[in-house]
C-alpha positions in Angstrom: -72.6 34.7 46.4 -69.6 33.8 48.6 -69.2 35.3 52.1 -66.6 38.1 52.3 -64.4 36.2 54.8 -64.1 33.2 52.5 -63.1 35.3 49.5 -60.4 37.0 51.7 -59.1 33.5 52.8 -59.0 32.3 49.2 -56.8 35.2 48.2 -54.5 34.5 51.1 -53.9 30.9 50.0 -53.6 32.0 46.3 -50.7 34.3 47.3 -49.0 31.5 49.3 -49.4 29.1 46.3 -47.9 31.6 43.9 -44.9 32.1 46.2 -44.3 28.4 46.5 -44.4 27.9 42.7 -41.9 30.7 42.3 -39.6 29.3 44.9 -39.5 25.8 43.5 -39.4 27.1 39.9 -36.4 29.2 40.7 -34.7 26.3 42.5 -35.4 24.0 39.5 -33.9 26.7 37.1 -30.9 27.0 39.4 -30.4 23.2 39.3 -30.7 23.2 35.5 -28.2 26.1 35.3 -25.8 24.2 37.5 -26.1 21.1 35.3 -25.5 23.2 32.2 -22.4 24.9 33.7 -21.0 21.4 34.4 -21.3 20.4 30.7 -19.6 23.6 29.5 -16.5 23.0 31.5 -15.8 19.5 30.2 -12.2 19.0 29.1 -11.5 18.5 25.3 -11.0 14.9 24.2 -7.3 14.0 24.1 -5.9 13.4 20.6 -2.9 11.1 20.1 -0.8 10.8 17.0 2.8 9.5 16.6 2.7 8.6 20.3 2.2 12.2 21.5 -0.8 14.0 23.1 -1.4 16.7 20.5 -3.4 18.8 23.0 -0.2 19.6 24.8 1.4 21.3 21.8 0.7 23.8 19.0 0.7 21.5 16.0 2.0 22.6 12.6 1.6 20.3 9.6 3.0 20.8 6.1 4.7 19.1 3.2 8.3 19.3 2.0 8.5 22.0 -0.6 11.1 22.7 -3.3 14.3 24.0 -1.6 13.2 23.0 1.9 15.9 21.6 4.2 15.7 20.3 7.8 17.6 23.4 9.0 15.5 25.9 7.0 12.2 24.4 8.4 13.4 24.7 12.0 15.0 28.2 11.5 11.7 29.5 10.1 10.0 28.3 13.2 12.4 30.2 15.6 14.9 27.5 16.5 18.5 28.7 16.7 21.2 27.5 14.3 23.4 26.2 17.1 20.5 24.0 18.4 19.8 22.8 14.8 23.4 21.8 14.4 23.4 20.0 17.7 20.3 18.0 16.7 21.7 17.1 13.3 25.0 15.9 14.9 23.4 13.8 17.6 20.9 12.1 15.3 23.0 11.5 12.2 23.3 7.8 12.9 19.5 7.4 13.2 18.2 9.9 10.6 19.8 11.4 7.5 18.4 15.0 7.5 19.4 15.5 3.8 17.0 12.8 2.7 13.7 14.8 2.8 11.7 14.1 -0.3 9.5 16.6 -2.1 5.8 16.4 -1.3 6.2 14.2 1.8 4.4 15.4 5.0 6.0 16.5 8.2 4.7 17.7 11.6 6.2 20.2 14.1 5.1 19.9 17.7 5.7 23.3 19.3 5.5 24.9 22.8 1.9 25.9 23.6 2.9 29.5 24.3 3.5 32.8 22.4 7.0 31.7 21.3 5.8 28.4 19.8 9.4 27.0 19.9 9.6 23.6 18.1 10.1 20.6 20.4 9.7 17.7 17.9 10.0 17.2 14.1 8.1 14.2 12.6 8.7 13.2 9.0 6.5 10.7 7.1 8.4 9.0 4.2 5.4 6.6 3.7 1.8 6.4 4.9 2.8 3.8 7.5 6.3 4.8 8.5 7.4 7.9 10.3 10.6 9.3 11.8 10.6 11.2 15.1 13.3 13.7 15.9 12.6 14.6 19.5 14.6 17.4 21.1 12.3 18.6 23.9 14.4 17.0 26.7 17.3 14.9 25.5 17.9 14.7 21.7 16.9 11.4 20.0 15.6 10.1 16.7 13.8 6.9 16.0 11.6 5.3 13.3 8.2 3.9 14.1 5.0 2.8 12.3 1.4 3.8 12.5 -1.1 1.1 13.7 -2.4 -1.0 10.9 -5.7 -2.8 10.7 -6.3 -5.6 8.2 -9.9 -6.2 7.1 -10.9 -9.4 5.2 -13.0 -8.8 2.1 -14.5 -11.1 -0.6 -15.3 -10.6 -4.2 -16.9 -12.6 -7.0 -17.8 -12.0 -10.6 -18.8 -13.3 -14.0 -16.6 -12.2 -17.0 -18.5 -10.2 -19.6 -15.4 -8.8 -21.4 -12.4 -8.8 -19.1 -11.6 -9.2 -15.4 -10.9 -5.4 -14.9 -14.4 -4.6 -16.1 -16.0 -7.3 -13.9 -14.1 -5.9 -10.9 -15.3 -2.4 -11.7 -18.9 -3.6 -12.1 -18.8 -4.9 -8.6 -17.1 -1.8 -7.2 -13.8 -3.5 -6.5 -10.4 -1.9 -6.9 -8.5 -2.3 -10.2 -5.4 -3.4 -8.4 -7.3 -6.6 -7.3 -7.6 -7.5 -11.0 -3.8 -7.0 -11.4 -3.1 -9.2 -8.4 -5.4 -12.0 -9.8 -3.6 -11.8 -13.2 -0.3 -12.1 -11.5 -1.3 -15.1 -9.4 -2.6 -17.0 -12.5 0.1 -15.7 -14.9 1.4 -19.2 -15.7 -1.9 -21.0 -15.7 -4.5 -18.7 -17.3 -4.0 -16.2 -20.2 -6.1 -13.3 -19.0 -6.1 -11.7 -22.5 -8.1 -14.7 -23.7 -10.8 -15.0 -21.1 -14.1 -16.4 -22.2 -17.5 -14.8 -21.6 -19.1 -16.4 -18.5 -15.8 -17.4 -17.0 -16.2 -16.9 -13.2 -14.0 -16.0 -10.2 -14.1 -15.8 -6.5 -11.5 -14.2 -4.2 -10.8 -13.7 -0.5 -8.4 -10.8 0.2 -7.4 -8.3 2.9 -7.4 -4.6 2.8 -5.0 -2.4 4.8 -6.1 0.6 6.9 -3.8 3.0 8.8 -5.1 4.4 12.1 -8.3 2.4 11.5 -9.6 4.7 8.8 -7.0 5.6 6.1 -7.2 3.2 3.2 -3.8 1.9 2.3 -4.6 -0.6 -0.5 -4.8 -4.4 -0.8 -2.5 -6.2 1.5 -2.8 -9.8 0.2 -4.9 -12.2 -1.7 -5.5 -15.2 0.6 -7.4 -17.5 -1.7 -8.9 -17.5 -5.2 -11.0 -19.6 -7.5 -11.2 -19.1 -11.2 -13.4 -21.1 -13.6 -11.9 -20.7 -17.1 -13.5 -22.7 -20.0 -15.4 -24.6 -17.3 -12.1 -25.8 -15.8 -11.5 -24.9 -12.1 -8.3 -23.3 -10.9 -7.7 -22.8 -7.2 -5.0 -20.6 -5.7 -4.0 -20.5 -2.0 -1.3 -18.3 -0.5 1.1 -20.3 1.8 4.4 -19.6 3.5 7.0 -22.1 2.5 10.0 -20.5 4.3 9.3 -18.8 7.7 12.9 -17.7 8.0 13.1 -15.8 4.7 9.3 -15.1 4.7 8.8 -16.7 1.3 5.1 -17.1 0.4 3.8 -18.5 -2.8 0.5 -19.6 -4.4 -0.5 -23.3 -4.8 -3.4 -25.2 -6.2 -5.7 -27.3 -4.1 -3.5 -30.2 -5.0 -0.4 -28.4 -3.5 1.1 -27.7 -7.0 3.0 -24.4 -7.3 1.2 -22.0 -9.7 4.3 -20.1 -10.6 7.5 -20.8 -12.6 10.9 -20.0 -11.1 11.1 -16.9 -13.2 8.7 -14.1 -14.2 8.1 -13.5 -17.9 9.1 -9.8 -17.6 10.9 -7.7 -15.1 8.4 -4.8 -15.6 4.6 -4.6 -15.7 2.8 -3.0 -18.7 5.7 -2.9 -21.1 6.6 -4.1 -24.6 9.6 -5.8 -26.0 11.5 -3.2 -28.0 14.5 -5.4 -28.9 15.0 -9.1 -28.5 18.0 -11.3 -27.9 19.8 -11.4 -31.3 23.4 -12.6 -31.8 23.2 -11.5 -35.5 21.8 -8.0 -35.0 23.1 -5.4 -37.5 23.1 -1.7 -36.7 23.1 1.0 -39.4 24.7 3.5 -37.1 27.8 1.2 -36.9 28.1 0.7 -40.7 25.6 -2.2 -40.7 28.1 -4.3 -38.8 27.0 -7.3 -36.7 26.7 -6.2 -33.0 25.2 -9.0 -31.0 22.4 -8.1 -28.5 22.6 -10.5 -25.6 19.7 -9.1 -23.7 16.0 -8.4 -24.1 14.9 -4.8 -24.0 11.6 -3.9 -22.3 10.4 -0.4 -23.1 8.7 1.5 -20.3 8.4 5.0 -18.8 11.2 6.4 -16.7 10.6 5.5 -13.1 8.7 2.3 -13.8 9.6 -0.3 -11.1 11.9 -3.1 -12.1 11.4 -6.4 -10.4 13.7 -9.3 -9.8 12.3 -12.1 -11.9 13.1 -14.8 -9.3 14.3 -15.2 -5.7 18.0 -14.7 -5.3 21.0 -12.7 -3.9 22.3 -9.4 -5.3 25.9 -9.9 -6.3 26.4 -6.6 -8.1 24.8 -3.1 -7.8 26.8 -0.4 -9.5 27.1 2.1 -12.3 29.5 1.2 -15.0 30.1 2.2 -18.7 27.4 1.5 -21.2 25.4 -0.5 -18.7 24.6 2.6 -16.7 23.0 1.8 -13.3 22.5 -2.0 -13.0 21.8 -4.8 -10.6 22.8 -8.4 -11.0 21.1 -11.2 -9.1 22.4 -14.8 -8.6 19.4 -17.1 -8.2 21.3 -20.5 -7.8 24.2 -22.3 -9.2 22.6 -22.3 -12.7 20.8 -19.0 -13.2 21.8 -15.3 -12.9 20.0 -12.2 -14.2 21.0 -8.6 -14.8 19.0 -5.4 -15.2 20.6 -2.4 -17.0 20.1 1.3 -17.6 18.3 2.0 -14.3 17.5 5.6 -13.2 18.0 4.5 -9.6 19.0 1.3 -7.9 17.1 0.1 -4.9 19.0 -3.2 -4.0 22.4 -3.4 -2.5 25.1 -6.2 -2.8 24.2 -9.0 -0.4 20.5 -8.3 -0.3 18.2 -11.3 -0.6 15.4 -10.4 -3.0 12.2 -12.2 -3.7 10.5 -12.8 -7.0 8.6 -9.6 -7.9 10.5 -7.4 -5.4 11.4 -4.0 -6.8 15.2 -3.7 -7.2 15.3 -0.4 -9.2 13.6 1.9 -11.6 13.6 2.3 -15.4 15.9 5.0 -16.7 18.3 6.0 -19.5 21.7 5.7 -17.9 24.6 4.3 -20.0 24.3 3.7 -23.7 20.6 3.9 -24.5 18.4 5.9 -26.9 15.3 5.6 -24.9 13.9 4.6 -21.5 13.9 0.8 -21.1 15.4 -2.0 -19.0 17.8 -4.4 -20.7 17.2 -7.8 -19.2 20.1 -10.3 -19.4 19.9 -14.0 -18.5 22.7 -16.4 -17.7 22.5 -20.2 -17.7 25.6 -22.0 -16.5 27.7 -18.9 -17.1 26.5 -18.3 -20.6 24.1 -15.6 -21.7 21.0 -17.1 -23.3 17.5 -16.1 -24.6 15.1 -16.7 -21.7 12.2 -17.0 -24.1 13.8 -20.0 -25.7 14.7 -21.8 -22.5 12.6 -24.3 -20.8 12.5 -22.7 -17.4 12.1 -24.7 -14.2 8.9 -24.7 -12.2 9.0 -22.9 -8.9 10.0 -24.8 -5.8 7.2 -27.2 -4.8 5.9 -27.6 -1.2 8.0 -30.0 0.8 6.5 -33.3 1.8 6.8 -32.2 5.5 4.6 -29.1 4.8 2.1 -30.7 2.4 -0.1 -32.2 5.1 -0.1 -28.8 6.9 -1.0 -27.0 3.7 -3.9 -29.3 2.9 -5.3 -28.8 6.4 -4.8 -25.0 6.1 -6.8 -24.6 2.9 -9.9 -26.6 4.0 -11.7 -23.6 5.6 -10.6 -21.3 2.8 -11.9 -23.7 0.2 -15.2 -24.0 2.0 -15.5 -20.2 2.3 -14.9 -19.9 -1.5 -17.6 -22.5 -2.2 -20.1 -20.6 -0.1 -19.5 -17.3 -1.9 -22.4 -16.4 -4.3 -21.9 -15.0 -7.8 -23.5 -11.6 -8.5 -26.8 -11.5 -10.4 -26.4 -11.0 -14.1 -26.9 -7.3 -14.2 -24.6 -4.4 -14.9 -24.4 -0.7 -13.9 -26.6 0.6 -16.7 -29.4 -1.8 -15.6 -29.0 -0.7 -12.0 -29.1 3.0 -13.1 -32.2 2.3 -15.2 -33.9 0.6 -12.2 -33.1 3.5 -9.9 -34.6 6.0 -12.4 -37.8 3.9 -12.7 -38.0 3.7 -8.9 -37.7 7.5 -8.7 -40.4 8.0 -11.3 -42.8 5.8 -9.3 -42.0 7.7 -6.1 -42.6 11.1 -7.7 
């Protein structure tokens, strides 16, 4: 049994110990609370788009709707008519306010207060390009582009039925198959591919603002093994001034001809060049048809079949909307019945560049493009002409080209082909694995 004095002393120290614990515990809690308060008052992360700090504005995003005009959009957001007129007048040389297309996005940057007065109108005609109409201080309008990132990718495959299916089996975009068929259009008939034909390709994909996928930018190099015969393709710039790029074999031979076979993709020939054509509607009389008609849906892009300069772009009589391109001293082509022309007189257009869209203007009974072809000033049938090959690489560039393709060729050689399995096999394996797990 403890002496009474010792018990009293123990209680005294116990009380002191409890006080000390409470004091330091409270202090620790206070420190934790102070730390927590610091986290809560952190400023929000700044968000930039179109070159503006969006945190400084009330941001309103929408798309152009039917009946919307530049003036209506700003008036609905409490901007006066006189201010809108002033903006339109001072920016008319930089931005045509009447050309707002249905479905295209726009953004309003407004004052961060109760009035929310618009300070800036931003219109996006494409994913990459945008137009800024800035009227918060002085009034100005300018066009700019979102930052673009290019990411290199590779693909390989073994043909089982067609190249589209092989691309799909490997999870690659369908447009990559289209680009491959275009590159090899004059060397491989893609409608007659053989089972176990093989391909490898190096290409780049385009991303806007680092994250928004914007499609395939270019095919840098490709290898196709058809009927056990190898076909290489390397993209190379042959004219840095005009920016002309083409595809060449590993021996520096151009893979293209000077002219495309058709001015439109995925079409059929509805009427051929025929100087003895008879039409029942005109009493079965002979009415020569000096063009080749390619039937396609209204709005289908029409491409220039070769490099050249636009010498006519107009709407006239039975031709409707048309564009005429002079390719050199020998060849000229013309494209009739367009719904809309995209090329102007004096424009230099590249092979495959869109110059208009299929329509039904002029004398026509259905949507198509009438493709006319001149050789030495005389209209001829392009399908019966021996057309020239595309321009070869100059001797001065050939050495540079052969050096350029060395690493690309090595990269293609190192690419492995996928294992011979398809999606159904993969799905079956996954199901079996799930059964084993459960």
